[in-house]
C-alpha positions, 0 to 999 in steps of 0.5 A: 710654039704649036706645042704650047697651043696644042698642051693649052687646047688640050688643058682646056679640054680637059678643064671642060669636060670634068666641069660637065662629069657627074658622079654618084660618088662624093668629091674627093680633093685632088693629089697634091702636085710635086714641085722640084727645088727649082719650081719645075715640075716633076712627074708623078713617079719621080723621075725626072725627064732628060732634056733632048739635044737639038740633034734628038730633036731633029731626029724625032721630026725626020723620023716623023716625016718619014712615018707619016706622023707629021702629015696626020697632025697637020691634017687633024690639028693644024687643018684650020691654019 
């Protein structure tokens, strides 16, 4: 849930930031987004990303707690919650 909120926040910032950008060059249409047969997003390089197992996600969580990444996120991104 928090990941989705962060993703939406960054998407909102990206959308508003580009609305105020000024350029002397003419606007160009964005490159089309590639969709897989199942409707899933495909990275621009065309290589799919393998999903993580629960054990891999847990290992990432433990690692982020140990190296201070989780504390940093809590202090910066989640400070108002």
